[in-house]
Backbone as ProteinMPNN parsed JSONL, in Angstrom:
{"seq_chain_A": "MNTNDQAVRRDERTVELVYRTTTADIAQALRARDAHTAAGRRRRWAFPLAGTFGIGLGVLVIVTDGTVAGAPTGLMTAGVVLWVITLFGPRIQARAFRGLLERSGETRAVIDGSGALVTAASCESRIGWAAQPRYVETADAFVMLSDDKQAVSMTVLPKRGIQAPGDADALRAILDANLRRL", "coords_chain_A": {"N_chain_A": [[-24.399, 30.715, 80.694], [-23.97, 28.383, 79.152], [-23.856, 24.939, 78.472], [-22.202, 23.965, 76.019], [-20.198, 26.548, 76.312], [-19.2, 25.644, 79.127], [-17.623, 23.334, 78.143], [-15.164, 24.699, 76.558], [-11.998, 25.577, 75.863], [-11.146, 27.932, 78.014], [-8.227, 28.452, 77.404], [-7.114, 28.532, 75.424], [-7.732, 28.619, 71.52], [-11.247, 28.917, 69.599], [-13.548, 28.397, 67.656], [-16.151, 29.125, 66.432], [-19.446, 27.971, 64.764], [-22.379, 28.363, 63.1], [-24.796, 26.433, 61.889], [-27.401, 25.798, 59.111], [-27.442, 22.085, 58.195], [-27.516, 21.005, 55.324], [-29.482, 19.004, 53.098], [-27.729, 19.059, 51.114], [-25.283, 19.512, 51.872], [-25.398, 16.666, 53.399], [-24.775, 15.934, 51.061], [-22.533, 16.079, 49.316], [-21.003, 15.52, 51.381], [-20.94, 12.291, 51.63], [-19.952, 12.623, 49.336], [-16.878, 13.716, 49.196], [-16.331, 11.57, 51.221], [-16.539, 8.735, 50.653], [-14.36, 9.357, 47.884], [-12.411, 8.957, 49.628], [-12.05, 6.462, 51.222], [-10.907, 3.054, 51.307], [-13.522, 1.392, 50.886], [-15.242, 3.018, 49.479], [-13.769, 4.064, 47.125], [-13.745, 1.439, 45.806], [-16.695, 1.565, 45.229], [-16.863, 3.216, 43.261], [-15.125, 2.717, 40.511], [-16.442, -0.33, 40.429], [-19.159, -0.197, 40.129], [-20.112, 1.098, 37.943], [-18.552, -1.015, 36.263], [-19.321, -3.251, 36.849], [-22.392, -3.116, 36.168], [-22.048, -1.19, 33.562], [-21.609, -4.29, 32.043], [-23.523, -5.637, 32.872], [-25.557, -3.906, 30.992], [-24.569, -4.4, 29.03], [-24.332, -7.444, 28.492], [-27.03, -7.829, 28.531], [-27.897, -6.57, 26.466], [-26.292, -7.414, 24.262], [-27.459, -10.42, 23.906], [-30.69, -10.303, 24.095], [-29.811, -9.802, 21.265], [-28.336, -11.071, 20.331], [-30.199, -13.553, 19.942], [-32.745, -13.381, 18.928], [-34.579, -12.345, 21.349], [-36.76, -11.11, 23.864], [-36.686, -11.66, 27.537], [-37.007, -12.826, 30.143], [-34.404, -12.981, 32.01], [-32.029, -11.496, 30.16], [-33.911, -8.737, 30.259], [-33.128, -8.438, 32.839], [-30.927, -7.772, 32.811], [-29.824, -5.781, 32.153], [-31.388, -3.838, 33.456], [-30.656, -4.517, 36.068], [-27.985, -2.904, 36.178], [-28.241, -0.912, 35.03], [-29.295, 0.384, 37.111], [-28.019, 0.19, 38.126], [-25.727, 1.697, 37.381], [-26.877, 4.077, 38.606], [-26.704, 4.626, 40.813], [-24.062, 4.804, 41.337], [-23.443, 7.452, 39.977], [-26.253, 9.113, 41.719], [-26.302, 7.865, 44.249], [-24.87, 9.325, 46.38], [-26.404, 12.072, 46.508], [-29.057, 10.549, 46.627], [-28.743, 9.82, 49.24], [-28.436, 11.226, 51.005], [-30.983, 12.513, 50.679], [-32.489, 11.485, 51.983], [-32.245, 12.2, 55.376], [-33.188, 13.926, 54.928], [-35.932, 14.445, 56.278], [-35.02, 14.652, 59.166], [-33.387, 15.906, 59.659], [-34.839, 18.784, 58.858], [-36.328, 18.357, 60.851], [-34.226, 18.911, 63.48], [-32.788, 21.726, 63.75], [-31.697, 24.499, 63.499], [-27.899, 23.855, 63.759], [-25.082, 24.376, 66.004], [-22.021, 24.465, 65.968], [-18.825, 24.029, 68.014], [-16.136, 24.087, 68.159], [-12.339, 23.662, 69.393], [-9.992, 22.539, 70.635], [-10.07, 20.286, 71.95], [-11.612, 18.957, 70.295], [-14.746, 18.905, 68.813], [-18.183, 20.07, 69.764], [-20.733, 19.811, 69.328], [-24.395, 20.793, 68.427], [-27.464, 20.379, 68.235], [-31.208, 21.099, 68.264], [-32.478, 18.497, 69.366], [-30.041, 17.284, 70.59], [-26.733, 17.019, 71.767], [-23.467, 16.65, 71.179], [-20.215, 15.664, 72.043], [-17.639, 14.742, 70.087], [-14.625, 14.359, 70.311], [-11.607, 13.8, 69.084], [-9.533, 11.472, 68.696], [-11.84, 10.386, 67.959], [-13.203, 10.994, 65.634], [-10.319, 10.33, 63.573], [-9.506, 11.394, 61.496], [-9.515, 14.564, 59.084], [-11.331, 15.822, 55.79], [-11.698, 18.701, 53.339], [-13.522, 20.297, 51.366], [-15.196, 22.188, 48.752], [-17.049, 23.564, 49.846], [-17.084, 22.294, 52.425], [-15.472, 21.39, 55.762], [-15.117, 18.061, 56.824], [-15.259, 16.098, 59.327], [-13.387, 12.718, 59.338], [-14.695, 9.21, 60.911], [-11.778, 6.013, 61.64], [-12.105, 3.712, 59.938], [-12.581, 0.988, 57.85], [-14.58, 1.758, 56.192], [-15.703, 4.772, 57.386], [-17.554, 5.217, 58.794], [-18.645, 6.751, 60.106], [-19.303, 10.911, 60.56], [-18.269, 14.297, 60.076], [-20.354, 17.131, 59.164], [-19.111, 20.408, 58.793], [-19.837, 23.078, 57.06], [-18.864, 25.289, 55.829], [-20.361, 28.148, 55.35], [-21.267, 28.677, 57.911], [-19.447, 29.385, 59.776], [-19.048, 32.113, 61.954], [-16.846, 34.563, 62.065], [-14.4, 36.389, 60.072], [-11.505, 34.974, 58.806], [-11.955, 32.786, 60.654], [-12.137, 30.493, 59.214], [-9.422, 29.888, 58.528], [-7.872, 29.725, 60.644], [-10.147, 27.44, 61.262], [-9.155, 25.3, 60.35], [-6.556, 25.857, 61.32], [-7.065, 24.599, 63.456], [-7.642, 22.023, 62.722], [-5.825, 20.718, 61.319], [-4.117, 20.483, 63.416], [-4.425, 19.238, 64.988], [-6.275, 16.679, 63.619], [-5.56, 14.249, 61.081], [-5.087, 15.575, 57.899], [-6.808, 13.936, 54.795]], "CA_chain_A": [[-23.259, 30.432, 80.292], [-24.356, 27.364, 78.686], [-22.908, 23.778, 77.636], [-20.893, 24.826, 74.767], [-18.873, 27.659, 76.817], [-18.188, 25.358, 79.538], [-16.73, 22.134, 77.639], [-14.496, 25.046, 75.675], [-10.514, 25.385, 77.063], [-10.714, 29.382, 77.479], [-6.7, 29.324, 77.322], [-7.416, 27.735, 73.409], [-8.716, 29.18, 69.883], [-12.401, 28.243, 69.667], [-14.372, 28.738, 65.953], [-17.522, 28.472, 66.431], [-20.051, 27.496, 63.614], [-23.568, 27.75, 63.341], [-25.832, 26.41, 60.571], [-28.725, 24.361, 59.164], [-27.864, 21.227, 58.127], [-28.975, 20.485, 54.321], [-28.983, 17.545, 52.271], [-26.483, 19.514, 49.911], [-23.785, 19.143, 52.771], [-24.592, 15.828, 54.084], [-24.3, 14.234, 49.627], [-21.276, 16.63, 49.316], [-19.661, 14.601, 52.657], [-20.675, 11.166, 51.519], [-18.918, 11.96, 48.199], [-15.798, 13.343, 50.274], [-15.821, 10.252, 52.343], [-16.095, 7.652, 48.854], [-13.105, 9.688, 47.554], [-11.294, 9.092, 51.022], [-11.934, 5.629, 51.933], [-11.047, 1.862, 49.563], [-14.635, 0.875, 49.932], [-15.629, 4.133, 48.576], [-12.778, 3.796, 45.888], [-14.225, 0.233, 44.805], [-17.374, 1.344, 44.722], [-16.752, 3.745, 42.188], [-15.131, 1.65, 39.96], [-16.621, -1.228, 40.688], [-20.224, -0.309, 40.384], [-20.047, 1.553, 36.598], [-17.208, -1.945, 35.274], [-20.48, -4.593, 36.55], [-23.223, -1.98, 35.556], [-21.522, -1.365, 31.628], [-21.001, -5.787, 32.774], [-25.41, -6.001, 32.893], [-26.403, -4.267, 29.853], [-23.421, -4.789, 27.242], [-24.859, -8.651, 28.237], [-28.489, -8.485, 28.814], [-28.771, -6.004, 25.152], [-25.142, -8.874, 23.509], [-28.058, -11.629, 24.774], [-30.967, -9.657, 22.351], [-29.585, -9.677, 19.557], [-27.854, -12.724, 18.873], [-31.528, -14.32, 21.071], [-33.581, -12.382, 18.723], [-36.503, -12.388, 21.97], [-36.474, -10.485, 25.435], [-36.139, -12.536, 27.847], [-36.627, -12.141, 32.139], [-32.479, -12.531, 31.961], [-31.709, -10.416, 28.965], [-33.877, -7.087, 31.042], [-33.271, -8.077, 34.83], [-29.391, -7.525, 33.662], [-29.902, -4.921, 31.844], [-31.57, -3.275, 34.527], [-29.114, -4.375, 36.901], [-27.411, -2.171, 35.198], [-29.146, 0.707, 34.857], [-29.472, 0.419, 38.498], [-25.409, 0.429, 38.724], [-25.438, 3.101, 36.993], [-28.317, 5.305, 38.692], [-26.154, 4.331, 41.997], [-22.78, 5.52, 40.736], [-24.09, 8.791, 39.78], [-26.252, 10.052, 42.416], [-25.257, 7.574, 44.944], [-25.025, 10.514, 47.804], [-27.734, 12.316, 46.986], [-30.278, 10.398, 46.686], [-28.791, 8.615, 50.454], [-28.798, 12.261, 51.521], [-32.356, 12.996, 50.896], [-33.265, 9.776, 52.928], [-32.192, 12.46, 55.781], [-33.947, 15.172, 54.861], [-37.249, 14.843, 57.806], [-34.47, 14.417, 60.183], [-32.059, 17.361, 58.991], [-35.076, 19.665, 58.703], [-35.988, 18.653, 62.521], [-32.836, 19.107, 63.792], [-32.693, 22.873, 62.618], [-30.437, 24.984, 63.614], [-26.57, 23.66, 64.379], [-24.03, 25.332, 66.76], [-20.346, 23.403, 66.972], [-17.968, 24.93, 69.237], [-14.34, 23.53, 67.563], [-11.294, 23.715, 70.396], [-7.856, 21.54, 71.102], [-10.265, 18.857, 73.024], [-12.535, 18.669, 70.094], [-16.036, 19.926, 68.013], [-18.76, 20.244, 70.673], [-22.377, 19.763, 68.343], [-25.376, 21.202, 69.389], [-28.671, 20.855, 67.9], [-32.98, 21.129, 68.855], [-32.178, 17.532, 70.323], [-29.043, 17.191, 70.549], [-25.336, 17.98, 71.639], [-22.546, 15.508, 70.617], [-18.674, 16.162, 72.217], [-16.932, 14.626, 69.802], [-12.781, 14.358, 70.368], [-10.359, 13.899, 67.571], [-9.372, 9.802, 68.266], [-13.326, 8.91, 67.107], [-13.026, 11.057, 64.341], [-9.39, 11.376, 64.144], [-9.467, 12.293, 60.261], [-10.631, 14.953, 58.0], [-11.181, 16.874, 54.358], [-11.814, 19.864, 52.784], [-14.123, 20.673, 50.042], [-15.951, 23.877, 48.685], [-18.041, 24.072, 51.096], [-17.227, 22.0, 54.607], [-14.527, 20.405, 56.819], [-15.571, 17.037, 57.558], [-13.842, 15.174, 59.691], [-14.233, 11.147, 59.447], [-13.474, 8.288, 61.602], [-11.219, 5.532, 60.894], [-12.617, 2.845, 60.268], [-12.566, 1.009, 56.798], [-16.476, 3.035, 55.1], [-15.992, 6.206, 57.136], [-19.13, 5.225, 58.997], [-19.282, 7.97, 61.626], [-18.664, 11.795, 59.997], [-19.079, 15.59, 61.084], [-20.266, 18.207, 58.409], [-18.547, 22.013, 59.406], [-20.149, 24.057, 56.476], [-18.459, 26.977, 55.93], [-21.144, 29.502, 55.793], [-21.764, 28.657, 59.142], [-18.579, 30.907, 60.381], [-18.824, 33.834, 61.888], [-15.407, 35.51, 62.151], [-14.028, 36.53, 59.298], [-10.767, 34.359, 59.647], [-12.304, 31.638, 61.369], [-11.723, 29.425, 58.0], [-8.767, 29.014, 58.153], [-8.309, 28.592, 61.873], [-10.206, 26.287, 62.197], [-8.404, 24.425, 59.386], [-5.681, 25.114, 60.954], [-6.894, 23.695, 64.186], [-8.184, 20.879, 61.994], [-4.787, 20.432, 60.888], [-3.257, 20.574, 64.19], [-5.763, 17.508, 65.894], [-6.153, 15.2, 62.327], [-5.322, 14.13, 59.322], [-5.97, 15.297, 56.344], [-6.557, 13.71, 53.493]], "C_chain_A": [[-24.089, 28.764, 79.953], [-23.341, 26.363, 78.352], [-22.249, 24.101, 76.663], [-19.746, 25.914, 76.039], [-18.509, 26.687, 77.674], [-17.381, 24.332, 79.2], [-15.282, 22.795, 76.31], [-13.746, 25.557, 76.506], [-11.074, 27.323, 76.47], [-9.45, 29.37, 77.375], [-6.453, 28.884, 75.336], [-8.192, 28.37, 73.124], [-9.945, 28.463, 70.365], [-12.953, 28.88, 67.903], [-15.1, 27.722, 66.327], [-18.405, 28.922, 64.685], [-21.795, 27.158, 64.069], [-24.77, 27.956, 61.726], [-26.941, 25.501, 60.405], [-27.681, 23.238, 58.053], [-28.799, 21.371, 57.154], [-28.493, 19.516, 54.052], [-28.023, 17.701, 51.052], [-25.302, 19.151, 50.428], [-24.177, 17.675, 52.551], [-24.065, 15.329, 51.963], [-22.983, 14.969, 49.195], [-20.08, 15.894, 50.422], [-19.832, 13.677, 52.121], [-19.133, 11.33, 50.225], [-17.583, 12.708, 48.708], [-14.969, 12.081, 50.836], [-16.168, 9.445, 50.706], [-14.768, 7.845, 48.417], [-11.812, 9.357, 47.998], [-11.165, 8.087, 51.469], [-12.568, 4.786, 51.026], [-12.951, 1.556, 49.311], [-15.531, 1.828, 48.886], [-15.415, 4.212, 46.836], [-13.674, 3.314, 44.711], [-15.51, 0.676, 43.879], [-17.719, 2.523, 43.582], [-16.082, 3.365, 40.781], [-16.21, 0.417, 39.314], [-18.347, -1.183, 39.726], [-20.996, 0.021, 38.147], [-19.92, 0.265, 36.401], [-19.322, -2.682, 35.465], [-21.857, -3.766, 35.388], [-23.346, -2.186, 33.826], [-21.715, -2.994, 31.227], [-22.797, -5.57, 31.906], [-25.53, -5.435, 31.26], [-25.653, -4.83, 29.134], [-24.226, -6.102, 27.18], [-25.841, -9.168, 27.691], [-28.928, -7.609, 26.706], [-27.783, -7.928, 23.908], [-26.894, -10.383, 23.59], [-29.719, -11.314, 23.541], [-30.626, -10.217, 21.505], [-28.816, -10.193, 18.925], [-29.278, -13.668, 19.276], [-32.07, -14.519, 19.748], [-35.04, -12.137, 19.894], [-36.035, -11.947, 23.325], [-37.285, -11.475, 26.18], [-35.936, -11.928, 29.979], [-34.844, -11.702, 31.545], [-31.691, -11.389, 31.805], [-32.549, -8.412, 29.432], [-33.85, -7.217, 32.419], [-31.664, -7.779, 34.342], [-28.934, -5.985, 33.126], [-31.05, -3.317, 32.682], [-31.289, -3.035, 36.136], [-28.362, -3.011, 36.43], [-27.558, -0.909, 35.568], [-28.534, 1.014, 36.961], [-28.492, 0.77, 39.339], [-25.068, 1.437, 39.008], [-26.05, 4.589, 38.369], [-27.128, 5.473, 40.181], [-24.989, 5.58, 40.984], [-23.423, 6.891, 40.997], [-24.589, 9.861, 40.876], [-26.506, 9.554, 43.255], [-25.847, 8.272, 46.696], [-26.029, 11.414, 47.405], [-28.597, 11.343, 46.736], [-29.635, 9.875, 48.387], [-28.92, 10.223, 51.449], [-30.155, 12.921, 51.82], [-33.18, 12.313, 52.381], [-32.728, 11.029, 54.39], [-33.249, 13.414, 55.974], [-35.189, 15.469, 55.657], [-36.124, 15.268, 58.977], [-32.909, 15.565, 60.072], [-33.49, 18.571, 59.886], [-35.907, 20.323, 61.073], [-35.131, 19.236, 63.369], [-32.356, 20.616, 63.512], [-31.613, 23.324, 62.869], [-29.197, 24.258, 64.479], [-26.265, 24.192, 65.318], [-22.704, 24.735, 66.915], [-19.614, 24.691, 67.369], [-17.073, 23.577, 68.595], [-13.175, 24.171, 68.145], [-9.929, 22.535, 70.109], [-9.037, 20.674, 71.553], [-10.944, 18.021, 72.017], [-14.025, 19.021, 70.097], [-16.708, 18.892, 69.308], [-20.376, 20.933, 69.552], [-24.018, 19.772, 69.21], [-26.338, 21.318, 68.439], [-29.504, 20.68, 68.404], [-32.732, 19.98, 70.082], [-31.39, 16.951, 70.858], [-27.445, 17.543, 70.683], [-24.739, 16.615, 71.424], [-21.393, 16.402, 71.117], [-18.433, 14.898, 71.241], [-15.252, 14.634, 69.843], [-12.436, 13.265, 69.089], [-9.953, 12.505, 67.877], [-10.442, 9.55, 68.16], [-13.456, 9.301, 65.823], [-11.306, 11.649, 63.706], [-8.762, 11.33, 62.395], [-9.983, 13.64, 58.857], [-9.98, 15.388, 56.217], [-11.736, 17.533, 54.25], [-12.395, 19.791, 51.819], [-14.397, 22.4, 49.863], [-15.957, 24.735, 49.706], [-17.88, 24.209, 52.349], [-15.011, 21.97, 54.546], [-15.782, 19.142, 56.32], [-15.058, 16.692, 57.375], [-14.99, 13.455, 59.375], [-13.68, 10.057, 60.256], [-12.773, 7.716, 60.497], [-11.386, 4.378, 60.076], [-13.198, 2.707, 58.508], [-13.504, 1.699, 55.916], [-15.749, 4.405, 56.154], [-17.026, 6.313, 57.814], [-19.27, 6.673, 59.704], [-18.761, 9.567, 60.589], [-19.487, 13.003, 60.943], [-18.622, 16.222, 59.987], [-19.645, 19.139, 59.16], [-18.893, 22.042, 58.428], [-19.538, 24.371, 56.997], [-18.81, 28.433, 55.677], [-21.477, 29.375, 57.219], [-20.744, 28.989, 60.77], [-18.797, 31.632, 60.241], [-17.786, 34.535, 61.983], [-15.377, 35.48, 61.163], [-12.072, 35.726, 59.913], [-11.092, 33.559, 60.609], [-11.982, 30.458, 60.245], [-10.129, 29.638, 58.515], [-7.936, 28.919, 59.405], [-8.729, 27.492, 62.471], [-9.535, 24.775, 61.408], [-6.731, 24.521, 60.332], [-5.731, 24.42, 62.63], [-7.147, 22.065, 64.035], [-6.366, 19.559, 61.841], [-3.274, 19.724, 62.179], [-3.243, 19.405, 64.857], [-6.094, 16.189, 65.05], [-5.933, 15.148, 61.381], [-5.405, 14.537, 57.843], [-5.629, 14.313, 55.053], [-6.768, 14.578, 52.125]], "O_chain_A": [[-24.771, 28.237, 80.831], [-22.198, 26.669, 78.012], [-21.425, 24.943, 77.02], [-18.58, 25.654, 76.337], [-17.343, 26.387, 77.418], [-16.344, 24.242, 79.856], [-14.64, 22.092, 75.529], [-14.121, 25.985, 77.597], [-11.273, 27.813, 75.359], [-9.111, 30.537, 77.18], [-5.624, 29.098, 74.451], [-9.144, 28.797, 73.778], [-9.913, 27.618, 71.26], [-12.469, 29.841, 67.304], [-15.057, 26.504, 66.498], [-18.114, 29.762, 63.833], [-22.315, 26.334, 64.821], [-25.227, 28.845, 61.007], [-27.363, 24.675, 61.214], [-27.203, 23.799, 57.066], [-29.998, 21.628, 57.259], [-27.435, 19.034, 54.455], [-27.641, 16.839, 50.261], [-24.396, 18.611, 49.793], [-23.541, 17.128, 51.65], [-23.163, 14.534, 51.698], [-22.245, 14.197, 48.583], [-18.858, 15.773, 50.339], [-18.739, 13.483, 51.591], [-18.054, 10.747, 50.115], [-16.775, 11.796, 48.53], [-13.792, 11.725, 50.907], [-15.809, 10.036, 49.687], [-13.966, 6.911, 48.441], [-10.708, 9.353, 47.454], [-10.249, 8.065, 52.291], [-13.589, 4.9, 50.348], [-13.568, 1.501, 48.248], [-16.216, 1.529, 47.909], [-16.154, 4.326, 45.858], [-14.119, 3.786, 43.665], [-15.679, 0.497, 42.673], [-18.857, 2.62, 43.12], [-16.692, 3.843, 39.824], [-16.627, 0.285, 38.164], [-18.627, -1.996, 38.845], [-21.844, -0.545, 37.457], [-21.042, -0.227, 36.272], [-20.228, -2.623, 34.633], [-22.059, -3.92, 34.184], [-24.11, -2.827, 33.104], [-21.997, -3.143, 30.038], [-23.063, -5.413, 30.714], [-25.591, -6.253, 30.342], [-26.024, -5.834, 28.524], [-24.865, -6.267, 26.14], [-25.994, -10.127, 26.935], [-29.841, -7.955, 25.956], [-28.259, -8.876, 23.283], [-26.676, -11.335, 22.842], [-29.866, -11.908, 22.473], [-31.185, -11.18, 20.98], [-28.478, -10.142, 17.743], [-29.252, -14.736, 18.662], [-31.983, -15.65, 19.269], [-36.181, -11.854, 19.527], [-35.009, -12.399, 23.833], [-38.283, -12.04, 25.733], [-35.232, -11.179, 30.656], [-34.326, -10.728, 31.0], [-31.047, -10.651, 32.551], [-32.073, -7.319, 29.125], [-34.37, -6.403, 33.181], [-30.923, -7.526, 35.293], [-28.023, -5.266, 33.538], [-31.217, -2.155, 32.313], [-31.479, -2.148, 36.967], [-28.961, -2.027, 36.865], [-26.986, -0.121, 36.321], [-27.688, 1.641, 37.598], [-28.208, 1.264, 40.43], [-24.531, 2.033, 39.942], [-25.562, 5.662, 38.725], [-26.804, 6.627, 40.465], [-25.127, 6.615, 40.331], [-23.832, 7.297, 42.085], [-24.037, 10.931, 41.133], [-27.225, 10.328, 43.887], [-26.638, 7.966, 47.589], [-26.777, 11.54, 48.374], [-29.408, 12.184, 46.348], [-30.62, 9.306, 48.856], [-29.499, 10.211, 52.536], [-30.451, 13.619, 52.789], [-33.99, 12.59, 53.266], [-33.035, 10.114, 55.155], [-33.978, 13.611, 56.946], [-35.544, 16.644, 55.753], [-36.403, 16.236, 59.685], [-31.752, 15.647, 60.486], [-33.36, 19.059, 61.009], [-35.988, 21.273, 61.852], [-35.529, 20.207, 64.012], [-31.284, 20.618, 62.906], [-30.564, 22.753, 62.572], [-29.349, 24.06, 65.684], [-27.238, 24.733, 65.842], [-22.303, 24.514, 68.057], [-19.775, 25.886, 67.125], [-17.384, 22.386, 68.615], [-12.821, 25.214, 67.596], [-9.262, 22.033, 69.205], [-8.425, 19.633, 71.312], [-11.096, 16.816, 72.215], [-14.575, 19.382, 71.138], [-16.341, 17.801, 69.747], [-20.784, 22.054, 69.252], [-24.525, 19.111, 70.117], [-26.243, 22.295, 67.696], [-29.254, 19.979, 69.385], [-32.742, 20.225, 71.288], [-31.707, 16.059, 71.645], [-26.908, 18.255, 69.835], [-25.411, 15.586, 71.48], [-21.364, 17.6, 70.833], [-19.071, 13.904, 71.589], [-14.852, 15.251, 68.856], [-12.96, 12.319, 68.502], [-10.06, 12.017, 66.752], [-10.598, 8.33, 68.209], [-13.724, 8.521, 64.91], [-11.015, 12.817, 63.449], [-7.549, 11.23, 62.208], [-10.721, 13.406, 57.9], [-8.875, 15.321, 55.678], [-12.715, 17.461, 54.994], [-11.814, 19.058, 51.019], [-14.019, 23.39, 50.489], [-15.454, 25.746, 50.197], [-18.107, 25.108, 53.159], [-14.023, 22.27, 53.876], [-16.855, 19.259, 55.728], [-14.354, 16.504, 56.383], [-16.175, 13.14, 59.272], [-12.466, 9.883, 60.365], [-12.733, 8.052, 59.314], [-10.384, 4.187, 59.387], [-13.847, 3.557, 57.897], [-13.081, 2.205, 54.877], [-15.132, 5.174, 55.417], [-17.658, 7.361, 57.688], [-20.212, 7.458, 59.59], [-17.804, 9.357, 59.844], [-20.402, 13.021, 61.766], [-17.462, 16.252, 59.575], [-19.535, 18.819, 60.344], [-18.554, 20.959, 57.953], [-19.284, 24.182, 58.186], [-18.13, 29.459, 55.715], [-22.145, 30.328, 57.621], [-20.969, 28.928, 61.979], [-18.925, 32.242, 59.18], [-18.213, 35.689, 61.956], [-16.159, 34.67, 60.667], [-11.562, 35.899, 61.02], [-10.371, 33.65, 61.602], [-11.502, 29.426, 60.713], [-10.208, 28.899, 59.496], [-7.159, 27.966, 59.363], [-8.338, 26.81, 63.419], [-9.487, 23.615, 61.817], [-5.871, 23.65, 60.203], [-4.748, 23.834, 63.084], [-6.949, 21.166, 64.853], [-6.041, 18.399, 62.096], [-2.247, 19.057, 62.059], [-2.284, 18.723, 65.216], [-6.179, 15.041, 65.484], [-6.101, 16.106, 60.626], [-5.742, 13.856, 56.875], [-4.55, 14.047, 54.525], [-6.437, 14.107, 51.037]]}, "name": "protein", "num_of_chains": 1, "seq": "MNTNDQAVRRDERTVELVYRTTTADIAQALRARDAHTAAGRRRRWAFPLAGTFGIGLGVLVIVTDGTVAGAPTGLMTAGVVLWVITLFGPRIQARAFRGLLERSGETRAVIDGSGALVTAASCESRIGWAAQPRYVETADAFVMLSDDKQAVSMTVLPKRGIQAPGDADALRAILDANLRRL"}
């Protein structure tokens, strides 16, 4: 009997997932988190607005002044960077985790009434419901989120890791019973 089996309450429904976390999983989780946090929602409108303003102001200075100096090109570059972050930010952030994800290998998550026990190659984490009291369901995953303003802590449970037919509904029921769905 391994430690995962010992942590699971035998009288409750459990759902087991076995998967390798990918950068696409992380990017999707980051997008879901941004859509459901105040800071993420602000970034979704403030970055494009500031980017457009920077590009527009830079072009305006060049057109009216006729010279290309440091300030206008700097404004346009900053504007383009803000647009790149808006469009590709989660994907860029997720790529930063690639090496860590490769080293962690296969992950096993056991979800029951007391929380989630997530085991990877070099670590094991027990996540109680109070640590991440909210969740969002995407097309490909369930994402558990912490309750702080930026939802710094999150757990990604890819649906492809579900082991038995009907376990997606069972997992959803466990999460609904213990977490607030966003």
